[in-house]
N, C-alpha and C positions, 0 to 999 in steps of 0.2 A: 506550465504548471500542470501537475498530474490531474487535479480536479477539473480544470478547463478541458483538457484533452479527453479525459474519461467521459465527461458530460457531452462533449461533441459526438463521441462515438455512440453514447446512449440516445441522444436526440435523433441521430440518423435512423435509429430503429424504433422511434416513437416512445421511448422510455423517459420517465421523469428524471430530472437532474439529481445527482447526489448532493447532499448538504454536508458541510464540514461538521465532523463529529465533535464530541465533547473533549474537554481537557483530559479526562481519564483515558479516553481512547487514544488521544494524541500521546500521552505519557507512555502508554503501552507500546505504541509504534516506535517512539524514539528510543526507549530502553532496549527493545528487541533489535533495532537497527544498530545501535551503539554496541551491543554485545557482539553481533556478527561482525561489525566493522573492526572490532578489537580482538578478533581471533576465535570467537565461539563458532561452532558449526553453522554453516549457511543453510538454514532449514526453516520449515514452517513450524509455528508454535500451535499446539492443539488448544482449542478454545471451547469452553462449554459456557452455557448461559451463566452470566454473572461473574465468572472468575477465569482468568487465563491460567490454564492448568499448569501446575508446577511452579508458578511464579507468585500466586496469591494477589495478583493485581486486579483491580476492579475492571469489569468489562460489562456494561449494562445492556449490550446489544442482544436482541432476541435471535438474530441471525448474524453470522459473521463469515467473512471470507478473507483470505490473505493472499496477496500477490507480493512476492519479493523479487528483487532484481539487484544485480551488481553490474556496474560498468566502469570503464576507465576513461570516461569523457570528462575532461577538465571543465570547470565552470569558467570558461574563457569568453563567453559571449558568442563563440563560433557555433556551438551546438547546445541544445537543451537536453541535459541528461534525463529529465523527467519525461519529456516527449519521446525520447528514444525508448525508455522503459515501456510506456503505454503502447507505442508502435510494436514493440516486440511482443507484448502481452496480447495484442490483437491477433498476432499470428499463432498464438498458442491456445488450443481449444479450452483447456482448463482455466487459464487466466482470463480468457475472453468471457467464458461463462460466469466467472466471478463478477466481472465488470458489468455484465448485462443482466444479472439476476434482478428481476423487478422487486424482489423482497429486500434487497440492499438499498437503504435510503441514506446512509451516512458514510463518509469516508474520511480518513486521515492519512497522512503520509509521514513516515519517520525516515530521516536521512542521517547517515553518518558519513562525513567527509574525511577521508584519509589524506593527510597532508604529507605523508611519507612516500617516497618512491618505492 
């Protein structure tokens, strides 16, 4: 799971654990993931305090950061797609910075599973 893996990474560096965010934050993440999973550009969404820009969705966070990833790992029990994402983010300075920012205290994850080949 993303939260467990991200928190393990933060704990190694003496940072507090991320807490699971609100339903509004989760809804934002799922909507954005679903859009990208169904053909929208794979991109970061600009966020300003209170509103996800261009979408009018609530986002109560004072500080926000977004890590997005795409992989082709099936949910087969052989590999954990979320762990693969966190491992990849650890190797990316920008993504790592987002995960280790002490100002980030909440996290959510949005997933879109494409069942087509």
